[in-house]
N, C-alpha and C positions, 0 to 999 in steps of 0.2 A: 368602216364602222368601228366605233370605239369598243374595245374589248369588254365583254360583260363580266361582272363580278359573280362569284359563286351564288350569292343570294338571288341575284337577278336571273341567273340561269335556272335555278331551282323553281322560281316562280313561273318562268316560261314553260318549263317542263310540266309543271302542275296544271297550268291552264290548258296545255295541249292534251295532256292525258285525261283531264276531266271531260274533254270532248271526244276522246278516243280511248275508251276504257281498256281495250286490249289491242296491242299493236305488235308488229314484229320489230326486232332490234334494228333491222334494215330500215324500216319506216322511221324509227326514232332517230337514227343517225342521219337520215335524209333531212328530217325536220331540223336537227341541230345544224347541219350544213347550211340550210336556208337562213339560219340565224347567225351565220358566220362563226359558228362554234367549231373548232377543229375536232376531227374524229377522235383523236387521242384523249382530248378533254371530255368529249361526250361519253366515251367508254368509261372513263374514271367516274363521271357523274352518275352513270347507271349503277356502278358499285356503291357510290355514296347514297343514292336513293334507296338502294336495298338495305344498306346499313341503318338508315333512318326509318326503315319499315314503311316507306311510302309506296314501294312497289315490290312485286315478286317477279323474278326473271328466271324462266326455265324453258327448255325446248325451243329456244329462239324467240319466245314471246315475252312481252312486258305487260304486266297487269297492274293497274292502280289499286291500292288498298283503300277502298271507299270508307272504311271505318277509322282511318287515320287522318286527322286534320293537319293542315299546314301549320308549322311552327316557325317563327322567324329565326333566321340563322344568328349565330353569335355576332357576326359582323354587323347585321342590321340592328341587333340589340345594343351593340357598342355605340353605334352612330346616333341612336334615338336619345333625345333629351340629354345631350352631352354636357351642356352648361349646368343643368340641374344636378347631374351626377357629380360634377366637379365641386359644386358647392357642398353637397352632402358629404363628399369625401373629406373635405377640409374640416367640416364640423365634427365628423366622426373622429378625426385625428385628435381634436381637442379633448375628446371624452376617454381616450385610452388611459386606463388606470392600473394596468398590469403589464409586466414584462413578458408574460406568456399569454397569448390570445389564440382564439380560433376564429378564422375568417371563412365564411362560406363561399361557394361558387357564385359567379355572376359578374356582369360588367361593372356595376356600381362598386362591388367589392374590389375589383381589379384597380379601379381609379383610386379608391380609398387606400389600398396597400401601397400604391405608387407614391401617395402623398405623405405617408408616415415619416415623421421627422423626430420621433422619440426612440430611444434604445429598446429594441425588442429582442429578448434572449431566445424565445421560441415562438414560432408561428405555426400553428396547425391549420391545415386546410384540406378540403376535398375538391378544391378547384385547381385543375391543371394549369390554367392560365394565371390564376392567382399566385400559384407557386412560382411560375416563371417570372412574373413581375416582382414578387418578393425577393427572388434571388438576385435581382438587379438593384435592390435597395440596400445601400451599405449600412443602414440603421437596423436591419434585420439580420441577426447573427446566424440563426439556424431555422430551417424550414422542414416541417414534417408533412409530406403529402400522403394523405390517407388513400390507400389504393382501392380499386374496385373496377366496376364497369364504366367506361368512359362514354359520356353523352356529348357528341359533337356540338349540339345546339347550344349548350351552356358551358362546355368543358368541365362539367361536374363528374366526379368519380362517385359512384353510388352502387347499390346492390348489396347482396348478402355479406360480401367480404368487408366492405366499408362499415356496414351496420355492426358487425362483430367487433371490429377495431374500436369504434366509437363507444360501444358498451363498456369497454375496459378503461376509458379515459374520463378525466374530470377537467372542466375548463373554468377558470376564474372569470374570464370575460369573453363573450362571443359576439361577433358581428355577422349578421345575415341579411339577405335580401329576400323579397317575395315577388310573386307574379301579380297579385292583387289582394285587396282587402274589401270585404263586403260591408253592408250597413249594420251588421252586428259585430263588426271589428274582428272577424275571423280572417286569418292570414292564409293564403293559398300559394301553392306552386302547381304549374300545369303538368308536372310529371310526378307520378306516384312514388317512384323510387327516391327522387330528390326530397319530396315532402316528408317521407317516412324517415329518411336519414336526418333531415333538419330537425324534426321533432325529437329524435333521440339525442341530438346534440344539445337542444334546449333543456331536456330533462337532466342532462349531466352538466349544466352550466349554472354558475352563480349569478352572473350579470349579463343579460341579453340586450343587445342593441340592434334594432332593425333599421336598415337604410331603405327608405321608400320615397320615391319622388311623387309629386302631387297627382300624376296621372293614374297611379295605382290605387288611389283612395276612393271609397264608396263605389266600387265596381259591382257588377252583378256577381252572384255566387257561381263560380266555375273553377274547375281544377280540383286539387287534392288538398284538404285542410292540413295545415301545419300545426297551428295553435291559435289561441285568441290573444289579442293585444294586451289583455290583463296579465298575461304571463311574461310580458316583456317589460324590462326596466325602463327602457328609453326607445322612442321612435324618432328618427331624424328625417325631416322632410326638407325640401328646398325652399318652401315658402308657407306662410299661413294660408290655409284653404278657406275660402268663403263658403262655408257649408255648416249648418247647425250641428251636423253629426261630428264635425271636427272639434267643436266645443265639448261635445260629450266624450270624445276620445281622450281629451286632455284631463278628464275627470278620473279615468281608469289607469292612465299611465303617463309618464313624463314625455312630453312632445317638444322637440326643439326644431327651430328653423332659422 
């Protein structure tokens, strides 16, 4: 059997635990063995599920947290709409107008940072993976990683420490991504801490550029509101969207594709 990736394993565990709300660690490890998952990997996965707040584990029992919905892993997000993200990243590169920029967390931002071919003196980010990719780009001279609590699902650093740091900074140009945008052009993130931090960054930024592929447009309202599109200078999409609301969006902000 082909080795399962982390995201695939988490989905398997989630499905199993949904049908078995409370099980022993022994039962969990037996299930993992039946899926050809080594015990050492399964034990690491238990810790990961705890850190993601999907389960609680105590006294030899594993319980599913029913109020916590499944969130795609960073690997799954990176693989989704890859070509669209590549196009957005190249378009965003053309819009860079400052040698000091802020880039938010997210897989689209990672692809954008990799594509930067202009000299950047200082890149601020709260994205752990964004910082790693930026460090490998010779056009970016200095990287400032804003610290805080790490979210494995997005590699974002957020929370009270990050909020305090951002409050003391000003950004001439900022690049962010979002989880979804509703029919009133409100932008959301599915994590409250990330949404709050992104809002603080926007309030301290002169020029806000939002990187958003077409699948995130005109979605139902869910998650945590960041801001409205009217507060963004530019939205970069991978293509023109055949939706009357897309025409309305172009009336309140600059949209490029």
